[in-house]
Each structure stands twice: as structure tokens, then as C-alpha cells.
C-alpha positions as CSV (number, residue, x, y, z in Angstrom):
1,M,101.0,75.0,-83.5
2,D,104.0,74.5,-81.7
3,Y,105.7,78.2,-82.9
4,K,109.4,76.6,-81.4
5,K,109.3,73.8,-83.9
6,L,108.2,76.1,-86.7
7,L,111.1,78.7,-85.5
8,F,113.7,76.4,-85.3
9,N,112.7,74.1,-88.4
10,I,111.7,71.0,-86.3
11,D,110.1,68.3,-88.0
12,I,110.4,64.9,-87.7
13,P,110.4,62.9,-91.3
14,S,109.0,59.7,-91.6
15,T,109.8,57.1,-89.1
16,H,110.0,53.5,-88.6
17,I,107.1,51.9,-87.2
18,P,107.5,51.2,-83.1
19,A,108.3,48.1,-82.0
20,E,110.1,46.0,-79.5
21,G,113.7,46.3,-79.8
22,M,113.2,50.0,-81.5
23,L,114.6,53.4,-80.5
24,L,112.7,56.5,-79.0
25,V,114.8,59.6,-79.7
26,S,113.0,63.1,-77.5
27,E,112.6,66.0,-79.8
28,P,114.7,68.5,-79.4
29,F,112.7,70.7,-76.9
30,L,111.2,68.1,-75.0
31,H,111.9,69.4,-71.4
32,E,110.1,66.9,-69.0
33,E,112.5,66.0,-66.6
34,Y,113.2,62.4,-67.3
35,F,113.1,62.7,-71.0
36,N,115.3,65.8,-72.0
37,H,117.6,65.2,-74.8
38,S,116.4,60.7,-73.9
39,V,116.7,58.3,-75.9
40,I,114.7,55.1,-74.9
41,L,114.5,51.6,-75.9
42,L,111.2,50.2,-76.2
43,V,111.2,46.5,-74.1
44,D,107.5,46.1,-74.8
45,Y,105.0,47.6,-77.1
46,E,101.5,47.1,-78.6
47,K,99.9,49.3,-81.1
48,G,97.2,51.1,-78.9
49,G,98.1,49.4,-76.0
50,N,100.8,49.7,-73.4
51,A,104.0,50.1,-73.9
52,M,107.9,49.6,-72.1
53,G,110.7,51.2,-72.3
54,V,114.0,52.4,-70.4
55,V,116.1,55.4,-70.7
56,L,119.5,54.7,-72.0
57,N,121.8,57.7,-71.7
58,N,120.8,59.2,-68.0
59,P,123.5,58.1,-65.5
60,T,122.4,58.6,-61.8
61,K,124.9,59.1,-58.7
62,Y,124.5,55.6,-57.9
63,S,126.8,52.7,-58.2
64,L,125.9,48.9,-59.0
65,Q,128.4,48.1,-55.9
66,E,125.8,50.5,-53.8
67,L,122.5,49.0,-54.7
68,I,123.5,44.9,-54.5
69,T,125.8,43.0,-52.3
70,D,128.3,40.8,-53.0
71,V,129.2,42.7,-56.0
72,T,133.2,42.7,-55.7
73,T,134.8,44.1,-58.5
74,E,136.6,47.3,-57.4
75,D,135.9,49.7,-60.3
76,P,132.4,51.5,-60.2
77,I,129.8,50.3,-62.1
78,P,127.5,53.2,-63.3
79,V,123.9,53.1,-63.0
80,Y,121.1,54.7,-65.1
81,C,117.6,56.0,-64.6
82,G,115.6,54.2,-66.6
83,G,112.3,56.2,-66.1
84,P,109.8,57.6,-63.4
85,L,107.9,54.0,-63.0
86,A,109.6,51.8,-60.4
87,D,112.4,53.5,-59.2
88,D,113.3,51.0,-56.4
89,R,113.5,48.1,-58.9
90,L,116.7,47.2,-60.9
91,F,116.9,46.3,-64.7
92,F,119.7,45.5,-67.1
93,L,120.1,45.1,-70.6
94,H,122.9,42.9,-71.7
95,T,124.7,41.3,-74.8
96,F,125.6,37.5,-73.1
97,G,122.5,35.6,-74.0
98,D,122.1,32.7,-72.5
99,L,125.3,32.9,-70.0
100,I,122.4,34.8,-68.1
101,P,119.8,32.5,-67.7
102,E,115.9,33.3,-67.7
103,S,117.1,37.1,-70.0
104,R,114.7,37.3,-72.9
105,L,116.1,38.7,-75.9
106,V,114.7,41.9,-77.1
107,C,116.5,42.2,-80.8
108,D,119.2,41.2,-82.2
109,G,122.1,40.5,-79.9
110,L,120.4,42.4,-77.1
111,W,118.6,40.7,-74.1
112,V,116.6,42.0,-70.9
113,G,117.1,40.7,-67.0
114,G,117.6,37.6,-66.0
115,S,119.3,35.7,-63.4
116,F,120.6,38.3,-60.7
117,E,123.0,35.9,-59.4
118,A,124.4,34.8,-63.1
119,M,124.9,38.4,-63.6
120,R,126.4,39.1,-60.3
121,R,128.9,36.3,-60.8
122,I,129.8,37.6,-65.0
123,V,130.2,41.0,-63.3
124,N,132.8,39.6,-60.5
125,D,134.6,37.3,-63.1
126,G,135.9,40.8,-64.6
127,Y,134.1,40.6,-68.0
128,P,134.1,44.3,-69.6
129,V,131.0,46.4,-68.6
130,E,131.1,48.9,-71.0
131,G,129.2,47.8,-74.1
132,N,128.1,44.8,-72.9
133,I,125.9,45.1,-69.8
134,R,123.7,48.2,-68.4
135,F,122.3,48.8,-65.0
136,F,118.9,50.9,-64.9
137,L,116.6,52.2,-61.8
138,G,113.3,52.5,-62.7
139,Y,111.6,52.1,-66.4
140,S,109.7,54.3,-68.3
141,G,106.0,53.2,-69.2
142,W,102.9,54.0,-71.3
143,S,99.1,53.3,-70.8
144,E,96.8,52.0,-73.7
145,N,97.3,54.2,-76.7
146,Q,99.2,57.0,-74.7
147,L,102.8,56.2,-76.7
148,D,100.7,56.1,-80.0
149,S,99.1,59.5,-79.2
150,E,102.7,61.3,-78.0
151,L,104.0,59.5,-81.7
152,A,101.1,61.3,-83.6
153,N,102.3,64.9,-81.8
154,N,105.5,64.1,-82.5
155,V,106.8,63.7,-79.2
156,W,109.3,61.1,-80.2
157,A,111.0,59.8,-83.7
158,V,111.7,56.1,-83.7
159,A,114.9,54.4,-84.7
160,G,116.0,52.0,-85.5
161,T,118.7,50.3,-83.3
162,P,122.2,50.1,-83.9
163,D,124.8,47.0,-82.6
164,A,124.1,45.9,-79.2
165,H,127.2,47.0,-77.7
166,T,127.2,50.3,-79.5
167,L,123.9,50.7,-77.6
168,L,125.2,50.2,-74.4
169,Q,128.2,53.1,-74.8
170,G,127.8,56.3,-74.0
171,Y,125.5,58.4,-71.8
172,G,124.2,61.8,-71.5
173,D,123.6,64.7,-74.1
174,S,126.6,63.2,-76.5
175,Y,124.6,60.0,-76.3
176,W,121.3,62.1,-77.8
177,H,123.3,63.6,-80.4
178,E,124.9,60.6,-82.1
179,R,121.7,58.8,-82.0
180,V,119.9,61.8,-84.0
181,R,122.9,62.1,-86.6
182,A,122.6,58.3,-87.0
183,M,118.9,59.0,-88.3
184,G,120.3,60.7,-91.4
185,P,119.7,64.5,-93.1
186,G,116.2,64.6,-92.3
187,Y,117.2,65.2,-88.6
188,K,120.1,67.7,-88.9
189,G,117.6,70.4,-88.1
190,W,117.1,68.9,-84.7
191,L,121.1,69.2,-83.9
192,Y,121.4,73.4,-84.5
193,H,119.2,75.2,-82.0
194,P,119.5,76.6,-78.7
195,Q,118.4,74.2,-76.0
196,D,116.3,76.6,-74.4
197,P,114.7,78.8,-77.3
198,M,114.6,81.9,-75.0
199,N,118.5,82.0,-74.6
200,N,118.8,82.5,-78.1
């Protein structure tokens, strides 16, 4: 029995079924380095199989200009930590659709990947970045049955995806709180407890 969850009335009500394009919202006491108060977009998911996603709300110290040559816009473009795997690879989510060829639709209004040259051109042409495109170093991955096991153990709540532009705005702990509030009153208890129960 998880006494922290019992003591602070932390529960996970019935949630959505996991699927590509859904969100994983970490339960409050998950303190792993990459996943504390994290919100993950599932990019690939197969029940009983492998899964892949990116943490949406964990910014790194890097800007896009530091990682990619020929990005000429002056304002630093933040890069987020998508997870612990392949942290030397750059991924991106965007709302530009066919303007970035070779992209793959993840959910309504949101695509992953595509032509780096087209992406660079859009950024350099001054399209708004916040709410339209987000860059990640690394990704989060699960082997066969691993994510299903974690869901069964209430490590994550599965949430629906908001408007794509909303999804690509904000960061940090406030982003997690916003997504928890959006999941409804059944999760209210998640918001009112010490992040470290030893400090209570």
C-alpha cells in the first residue's frame, strides 16, 4: 500500500484509455528526475507493446540557436527535455501541418517531426513559436507492457489533449497544475499537498 497516497488522499479516478495523442499526467509523488510533475504527450502507443512520448513542460538551458546552425531569429527559442532517451537528438511538435513536409499527424491540429529545412525556414520567417512549435532533446520510452503496468499502478493519469496551441504554451510546475485542473474535480486532491510529504 502507498501510504503517501492514502495519507494525502491521492487517488486516480477513472481516466481515458491511453492512445496516440493523449496525455500522461504524473501523479503528485512521482519524483523521478525527468518525470516529477511532468505532462507527456504520447506520440506512439500500442496496448501491451512499446510506447513513446515527450515531456512537454521541462525546459532545458539550451536555445534552438545553440543547437542548429542557420537559425537567424534573434529571440532565443527554448528547447525542452523530452525525456531520458536519445538526448542527443532533436524532436519537434508543431501546428503547421503541410507547411512542414514529412510531418506525421499525432492528434487534431498537432504534428510531429518533418523537414528540418522547412522548419528552419518557418522559424526564420518570423512565424510565432510559442503555441505553434516546440523543440525537444530526447524522448520518453517504454518497453513492452511497461507503460500498461505503470498505468495499472497509478503512476500516470491519462488525459485528453487540449487545443494544440494551448498544449504548446507554458512550462514548468504551473503547466502540470493547469493540466490537473483541466482533468476535473476528481483530481482536486492532487493540487493540495506538499510536494515532499516529509516537509509537512
